[in-house]
C-alpha positions in Angstrom: 0.0 0.0 0.0 1.4 3.4 -0.9 2.4 5.9 1.8 0.6 8.8 0.1 -2.5 9.1 -2.1 -2.0 10.5 -5.6 -3.2 14.0 -6.3 -6.5 13.5 -8.2 -5.7 16.6 -10.4 -7.8 19.7 -10.8 -11.2 19.6 -9.4 -14.2 19.8 -11.7 -15.1 23.5 -11.8 -16.1 26.4 -14.0 -12.9 28.3 -14.5 -13.1 32.1 -14.3 -10.3 34.1 -15.9 -10.4 37.6 -14.7 -8.3 40.7 -15.3 -7.0 41.9 -11.9 -8.8 45.2 -12.5 -12.2 43.6 -13.0 -14.8 44.9 -10.5 -15.0 42.8 -7.4 -18.8 43.0 -7.4 -18.9 41.4 -10.8 -16.8 38.5 -9.7 -18.9 38.0 -6.6 -22.1 38.0 -8.6 -20.7 35.7 -11.4 -19.5 33.2 -8.8 -22.8 33.3 -6.9 -24.7 32.6 -10.1 -22.6 29.5 -10.8 -22.7 28.2 -7.3 -26.5 28.7 -7.0 -26.7 26.0 -9.7 -24.5 23.7 -7.6 -21.3 24.0 -9.6 -18.0 25.1 -8.1 -15.8 27.9 -9.5 -12.1 28.5 -9.5 -10.7 32.0 -10.3 -7.4 32.8 -12.0 -6.1 36.4 -12.4 -4.9 36.9 -16.0 -3.3 40.4 -16.4 -2.3 39.9 -20.1 1.1 40.5 -21.7 3.0 43.6 -20.5 2.6 46.5 -22.9 -0.2 44.9 -24.8 -3.9 45.7 -24.5 -5.8 43.9 -21.8 -7.7 40.9 -23.0 -11.4 41.3 -23.5 -14.1 39.1 -21.8 -14.7 36.7 -24.7 -10.9 36.0 -25.1 -10.6 35.4 -21.4 -13.6 33.1 -21.4 -12.3 31.1 -24.4 -8.9 30.6 -22.6 -10.7 29.7 -19.4 -12.9 27.1 -21.2 -9.8 25.6 -22.8 -8.2 25.2 -19.3 -11.3 24.2 -17.4 -11.8 20.5 -16.5 -15.5 21.0 -17.3 -14.8 22.7 -20.6 -16.7 25.8 -19.6 -15.1 29.2 -18.8 -16.0 32.7 -17.8 -14.1 35.8 -18.7 -14.2 39.1 -16.8 -12.3 41.9 -18.3 -11.0 45.1 -16.7 -14.1 47.1 -17.7 -16.5 44.6 -16.1 -17.7 42.9 -19.3 -18.3 39.2 -18.9 -18.6 36.2 -21.3 -19.3 32.5 -21.1 -17.5 30.1 -23.4 -17.4 26.4 -24.1 -14.2 24.7 -25.4 -16.0 23.2 -28.4 -17.1 26.6 -29.7 -15.0 28.8 -32.0 -13.0 31.4 -30.1 -15.0 34.3 -31.3 -18.4 32.7 -30.5 -19.1 32.8 -26.8 -22.3 31.3 -25.4 -23.4 34.7 -24.0 -21.9 38.0 -22.9 -22.7 40.9 -20.6 -21.5 44.4 -21.4 -19.2 46.5 -19.2 -21.3 48.3 -16.6 -24.0 45.6 -16.5 -26.2 45.6 -13.4 -25.5 42.8 -10.8 -28.4 40.6 -12.0 -26.8 40.4 -15.4 -23.5 39.3 -13.9 -25.3 36.6 -11.9 -27.1 35.5 -15.1 -23.7 34.9 -16.7 -22.8 32.6 -13.8 -26.1 30.7 -14.1 -25.7 30.3 -17.8 -22.2 28.8 -17.3 -23.4 26.3 -14.8 -26.4 25.4 -17.0 -24.0 24.7 -19.9 -22.0 22.3 -17.6 -25.2 20.6 -16.5 -26.7 20.4 -20.1 -29.8 22.3 -19.0 -31.8 24.9 -21.0 -30.2 28.3 -20.7 -33.4 30.3 -20.3 
């Protein structure tokens, strides 16, 4: 019998890639929307390359989906725009988006949509 258990790897979670300047309330609402549906989230700060423009929400979401064990990612950009992506979709075709300055219920909707994509439930 081995002395230690193997690390099972990353936990199944919707991955959120956020720019460090993304509004904290947006992140809270997005995570609440996902977790209301019973799906966990993990958050990674993605500042983008030095000297280059900050990545937008759809680009962050596509990268998050590619890295997520569940294949679903959320992007939050510096302006507060949000997007949901699935790894099987083309990079420029997110599942849904919310504009910068969206009200809190819209950010929460983003989270719910991401969780519903994971669970294969209707988005509406």
